[in-house]
N, C-alpha and C positions, 0 to 999 in steps of 0.2 A: 504494500500500500504506500503510495507516494505521499510525502508530507504536503506537497502542493496540490493535492487532489482538491478540485473546486468544492466538493461537498464537505471535506474536512475544514477547509478555510471558511466555508459558510457556517459550519457548526461553531467554529471558534468565534466568529463575528457575532453570530446570533446569541451565543451564551453571554458574551460581554454586553451585548445590547439588552438582553433580557434582564441582567442584573441591574443595569441602569434604569430600565423601565419599571421593573418591579418596585424599586425604591421610589419611583414616581407614580405610585398608585396604578400601575399597569397601563400608563398612557403609551400607546404604540406609535412608532414612526410610520409615516405614510410614504416615505421614500423607498420604494421597492428595490432600488439599486443597492441599498445596504444589505439586502438579502441575496438577490440573484439578478442576473441580467436575463430577462425573459425573452425567449425566442419570438420573432415575429412570424406568426403562422395563423392559419384559419382555425379558430377555436370552436366555431359553431357551424351547424349545417341548416337544413330546412327549418324555416319558422314553423312553430306549432302553437296550438292553443292549449294552455295549461288547464287541466281539469279543475273545476270548483274555484276558479279564480276570476269569474265574471267575464270570460272571453278575452282575457289579457293575452296579447301576442308575445311569445317568448321564443327563445332559440334553444334547441337541443344541443348539448355539448357533443363534440366530435372526439375522435381519438387524439387529435392534435392537442386538445385541452389537457389530457392526462399524460401525454408524451412530453413532459417537461419536468423540471426540478421538483422534487416531492414537496419541499417546504412552500414553494410557490403555489402548487395545487392545493395544499392543505389550507392555506390562507384564503385563496380565491374561491374555495367551495363554500365558505361562510356566506349565508344569505341565498345560496342557490336552492332550487326546489328539487327534492328527490321524489320521483314518482314510482310507485309500485302498483302494477296492475294485477288484480286477483279476480279470476273468473270474469274478465271483461270490465271490472270496475276499478278505476284508478284511485289510489290513495296518495295524497300529496302532503309533504311536510317541508318546512324550511330548515335547512341545516344550520345549527347554531354552535356546534363544537366539533373539532377535529384534532387528530394527532398524526404526526408524520413518523414513518419508520423506513429506514434506509439500510438495506442489508449489508452493503459493502463496508460500513464503518460503525454500525449501530448494534450494540450487543443486546438491545431490547427487541430487535427484529428476529422473527422466527428463522429467517434465512441469513443470519449474520455470517459473514465470511463465505457467502455463496453456498451455504449448506442446503443441499437438495434432498428432500425426502418426499414421501407420498403426500404429507400434509402441506409442505411448502411449495409444491410443484406449481400451484396457481400463481405464486408470486413471480414466477419467471415467464408468465404469459404476457401477451401484448397489453400495452397500456389501455385502460378502459375496460378492464375485466373485474368482475366482482370476486373478491377473496373472502369467503365466509368460513369461520372455524368455530369450534365449540370450546368453551372454557368451563372449568369446574364441573364438567359433565352435564351442564344444564343451561348455560347461556351462550347464545350465538352472537358473533361480532361481525359486522359488515365493514369491509375495506374496499377501497378502489385501487387497483394496481396502477402504478405510475412509472414514468421514465421508459427507456427503450426496452424492447423485448429481451429477456435474458438478464436484466438488471432487477434484482429482487427488492422492490420498494413499493410502498403502498401508504394510503391515508386511511386511518380508522375513523369511522363516523361515531362520535361519542354521544351526541344529543341532537334533538330537533324539536320542532313545534308544528302542530297541524296548521294548515293554512285556511281552514274553514270549519264551521261547526259540524258539517257532514263528515269531514275527514276525522275530526276529533271523536265523534260518536263511533265511527267504524273502528278506529284504533283502540278506543276504550273497550269495545266489545271483544276485540282480539286479545287485549291484555287482561281484562277483568270480567268479561262476560256480561257487561252492563253498559248503558250509555253514560255520557258525561254527567247527567243530572244525578245519577245514583253513585257517583264516585265519592269516596271519602276525602276529607281535606288532605290526608296523607297521600292518597293516590293522585290527587290533583297536583300536589307539590312535586311528586316524583314520577310524573307521567312518562316522559321520554328523556329523562336526564341520565342516560346510561346506555352503552352499546347493546346490552342484552335486552333492555326495555324497548329500545327502538326496533330491534329485530323482531321481537314478539309482536309488537303493534303492527308491523308490516308483514307478518307471517313469513319471515325469512329464516331459512335453515340451511344446513349443509347441502340440501337438494339444489339450492341455487348457486352453490360454489362453482365458479368458472363461467357464470353467465355473463354475456357481453352487455356492457352498459350502452351499447349503440343500438340495441334492439327495441322491442316494444313491451317488454315485461318489467324491466327495471332500468331507469335512465334518469338523467339530471337535466333540468332546464334552467336557463338564465333569464330571469324576468327583469334584469336591470337593477336589481337590489344590490347596491354597493355599500356595505356597512362602513360608517365613518370611524368608529372606535372598535378596535380589536384588542382583546387581552391576550397576553402570551405568558407561558409559564412551563413548569416541568410536567412531564407526562405522569399518568396515574398508574399505580400498581406494577411498577417495574423495579422494585428494590434490588433485584438480582443483577441488574444490568451494568454494574460497576460505574465507569465514568459517564456512561450514557444516561444514568439517572438524572444528571444535571442538564441534559440538553433541553433547552426551552422550545420544544417542538409541539406543544399543545396550544391550540388557538380557540378562542371562544368569544361570543358576543355578550 
């Protein structure tokens, strides 16, 4: 591994930036050049009408969006709309929290050091592929594969929020077997604030592992929602990852 690897340099810069910003109540810089130089490419394809959004015209993300530096993708996914189609009915949520994982230097990544197993094989798939795995034998986690094919990197979706009352009711039924009116205060507070909760609300399991995000079953739309304030900090639940514990690769609204 070269010391001047762009990802390593970016990690070092982002760690220093995070420490400064954490002391400043998580105020995040808006100058993306401090993180990465983003490739100029077509990130969107055919315009679509997002379900349950009042006929709002939006763009479906293409493979080019995911075929970029993972930290850039993790930040830019915030505010985007994730659509999951179940039996012909679309469920839509706004992405509000993500984490980045980069296998070539990140000991928190399942494929650290290009470790290739039956479980991690999806991480080596083309960018724009869903990587879904099970933790603790009960919770599923949805990730979006990023960067070039063969580079094991992905963005974990940690949290979201329904975009309409109809979406909220459908997700509540998937999670709790009731509509939102019958949810307890605790259930309302902890509705979609975790990767396992998000997957259960969208009925995502390992059966969808390897699914293309360019199809019609699971995809992401850009409605032009560009968050002004983004928080950054350390990732959650990776105490085993040595120096990677301190990487500020978690982003949330």
